[in-house]
N, C-alpha and C positions, 0 to 999 in steps of 0.2 A: 872505366870508371863514368865516362862522360854518359855515356847510355844508360848505366843505373843513373845516374843522376837526373835525365830527359824521362825517365822511365820509372815509376814509382806505381807499387803495390797498394793495390785497396782491395781490401777484402777479397784477396786470392788472387787478382786481376791486376793487369797490367795495363797503366794507364800512361800515357805519354801526354805532352804539354799543348800537343797541336789537337789534340782531342780535348782536352780542359777549356779552350779557349773557344770550341765551336758548342761545347756545352754551357758553357757559362752565358753565350750568346743567345742561346736556344732558351735558357730559361730567363732570360729578360725579355722576352718576346711575349705581349700579351696577347690573348684571343682576343677579336673583334666584339665580341659579344660581351666581354667584361668589360672591354675598355669602353665600349658605348653606354653601360650600365656605368660604369664610375665618373663618365663624362658627363651624362644625365643628371645622377644625381649632383655631381658639383654645378651645374647650371643651374639646378633646383635652390639647392644653397643660395647660389648667388643673386637668384630672383628673392629670394626670403632676405636676403642679407637687406638689399635694394628696397624691399618692402618696408621692412624694419627701418631703415635710416629715411624713409620717406613719413613714417608715422610719427618718428621722434622729431624730426625739422617739424611737421606740422603740429606736434603737441607742444615744441618747444615756441611756435608762433603763436599759439594759443595761450601757453603761459604768460608770454610778453604782453600780449594784448590784456589778459585780465589783470599782471599785476599793473599796467599802464590804469586801468579802469579802479584798481583798488587805490591807486595813489589818488586818483582826480575823487573818488569818495571818501578818503582819507583826507583829502584837503576838506571836504564840508565836514567831517569828522571834526576836524581840528578847529574849523570855527563855530561849529557845535561846542565842542570844548571851552573856547576861550569865553564866549555867550554863558554856558553854565557857570565858569569861572567868576565871571564879573557879578552873576546873581548872587553865588556862595559869598562874596567880598561884600555885594551890598545886604544879606541877611546877615552876614557878620557885625557889619557895622552898624544895623537896625539893632542887633542884640546889644552889643555891648553899651549902647545908647539905652536901651531898658534896661540893663544892669545896672547903670548907673542911675537911673529912676527909681528902680526897686530901691537900691542903698539909699536913696535919700528919702523915699516914702519910710523906710524900716527906721531911720533915725528919728525921724519925725514922730511915727507910732511909738518907738519909745522913750522920748520925752511925754506925749500924751499919756502913755503907760504911767510914767514916773508923776507926772503930776495928778493923776486919779487916785494913786496911792498916798500922795501926800495930802491930799483932800478926805480922804478916810480917816474916822477915828481913832486911837490909839488901839482900841480893844477887838478891832475891825483888823487892822493892820498884824497884829500877832498872828492871827489866824491865814495870812497871805501863804500859800504854798512854793511859791516860786523866786527863783534868786533876783536879786536887785536890778541884775540888768540881765534879763532873760531875752535868747536870740532864736531867729528862726520860728518854728513851728511854736517852740514852749512860748514866743513872745505873744502869737494869738491867744494861746489859750490863759496865758494871763490877763489880759485884755478883757477876757470872757468873762472870767473870774471875779476882776476889777469892776466890768458891766452889773453883775448880778448881785455883788456887794454893794455897791453903789445905790442901787434900786430898794434893797431892801432896808440898809439905813436912812430912808427919807427924814428930811428934819419933822420931827413932828413934836411940841412940847409935852412933856409928861400929864397925863389926864387929859389931854385936850384932842382926841383922835376924833377920827371920822365919826360920823352917827354910823351907828349899827345899820346893816341891812333887816331888812323884814322877811323870816321866814318863808321861803315859797317863792322865791324871787322877786318880789315887791311888784312888778308888772300885775301878776296874775291876782295875789290880794288887793291890788286897787281895782281892778276890775270886779270882783266879786261884791266888792264893798259899794261901790257903786251900782249893778245889778240891784240889790239888797236895797239901797235907798233909793233907787226908782220904783221898786216894788211897793214899798211903804207910802212913797205919796200917790200912787195910782188909785189906792184905797180910797182915799179921801175923793 
């Protein structure tokens, strides 16, 4: 049985363990051409990896330098941003002071409108189309209305209005009359 254990039957042939070991070593042996081909490919791949690593190191160095330059420029931008912030603050304070001034003018304007309204006769006050305290754009319209109303209600005494202007505009009539008078006196 020992022989039976040492010898096995494979596809109808008998092979013993010593033949098996020899066959295994022959299977592990690679022909030189194949070995050289694989070895050359390995060297080529190692060279590519080395080249890639060199390029990566170079790119990392360029990135580091560009980051340093960017940080330097960012420092300049920070200075510019600080300057712009200061300018914005200046404009903001200027705007606030102008808004305060505008509010003062509007208050004075409202007082003026109220006084103009008080100065109008009651018959014209009844025609006043705005609120007692108009604001904003309505205040300006109210002022314009009051200016027109006060100009049309000029203080004239009844029956003593101004003298009527002659037809034709006045100046032209005077020139024609003067020309007729000159012509009359030339004949003498």
